[in-house]
N, C-alpha and C positions, 0 to 999 in steps of 0.2 A: 309355382303357380303360374298357369298360363292365362293369357287374357281370353275371354269369351269373344267370339265374333260378334260384330254388330250386324243385325240383319239389314239387307239391303232392300230398302223400301221399294226400289224400282223392280225388284224381282217379284214375279207372281208367286202367289201362294201355292203351296204343294196341290197338284191336282188341277190347277188353272192353266189353261193353254193361252198364250198370247193371241190376240185379235187385232183386227185392224178397224180402228174408229169407235172402239169401246174397251172396256177393262179386261175382258176376257171371256173365254168359253169354260164351263165348268160341268162336271158330271152331275147328275141329278141328286145323287147322295150327299155330295158335298154342298150343293145348294140347300138341301133340306136341313143338313147339320147347321149352316150359318143361320137359317130362319129359326131353327129350334133354340139356338144359342142367343138370339136377339141381335145378331150381327146384320140382318138383311130382311127385307121384305120381299115376298114372293108375290109377283105380278103374273097374272095368267092373261095372255094376249090374244088368246082364241076368241072366236065369236060366241055369242050367248048360246047359239044353237049347238055348237060343239061341246060346250060345257053341259049343257042340258041333256044332250043325246049320248054323249061318250063318257062323260065323267068329269068330276072336279076334284081339286085337291083342297082338303079342309084348311081354311084359314087364309088361302090365296085371294088376293085382291083382283076382282075382275075388271080389266082395262082393255076392252078389244082393241086391237091395231087396225082390223078392218071388220065390217060388219055384214053379216047375212041378212037378206039375199044380196047378191050382186058383189059383195066383197068390196064395197066402197070405203074408202079411208074413214076412220072415226075422227071428224072433225074436233072432238073434244078430247082427244088423246092427251095432248099437252097438259091440259089443266086437270084431267082426271089422274094422271101420273103424279103431277106435282102434289096433288092432294093426298095421294096413296103413300108417299114416301116421305117420312120425316127428314127433316135437314140432318145431314151427316150419316145417314143410314145408306147402305148399299142396297141396290135393287137387283133381284135375280129374275129374268124374264123367261117364261114358259109359253110354247106354243105347240102345235101338234108335232111338229118333227125337227124343230130348231131352225126354221128358215125364217118365219116372220119374226121371231124373237131376235134375230141378229138385226133386222131393220129396226125394230123397237129399241134394241139396246144402242144402237147408233144415234137414234133420235133422243133417248134419254140422256146419252152423254152429252149431246149438243146442248140439252137443257140444264147441263152442269151437275148431272147425277153420275155416281159410281155404278156403272151398269154392267151386267154380266148375262151372256146367254146360257141358258141350260142345254147341253148337247143332247141330241136325240129327241127332245121334246116329251110331250105326254105319251104319245103312241109309237115312237121310233120310226124307222124307214119302213117302205113297203117291202114284203118278201117277194119271192119268185112268183106268187100268185097274185100280187097286187094288194095284199092284205097286210093292215098295220097291227101292232101290237105283239109281234113275235121276234122282232129285231130291234132291240134296245127301247129305250124310253122310260119314263117315270113309273108306268104300271109295271111293266116287266122287271123293274129293279126291286118291286115289292114295297115301294114308298106308299105312304097314305094316299087314298083316293077313295071316292064314293060315286055312285051313279044315281 
């Protein structure tokens, strides 16, 4: 009989990429799996306008990183995020393309949360015509959303 290896808690979970200043980057499908299993809270850091006009993820908590118009920083971000994430829960952060959610994950980490950025965001990268929604992202992955 051989001894089972003890998992190394410093090694990221399968599918999670190492990141600088927060717990890691993960694909949307893994983020959704964690949310469904009760392991994480999904926080959508897009603007209210983006969620209203482009679409939203059912059950996601809306905590804008910046707010439309003008894209001014949300002065209440810290308090809203703390209120959204129960103690001991992971937070997975979603934005349009996976850029603002990196900054939000870094801030969440500074607040003491275990924070992850969702790769490719809600809409993914822009294609050769400058259009989103065709190269990656939450919607293209077929994960739950509504308009």
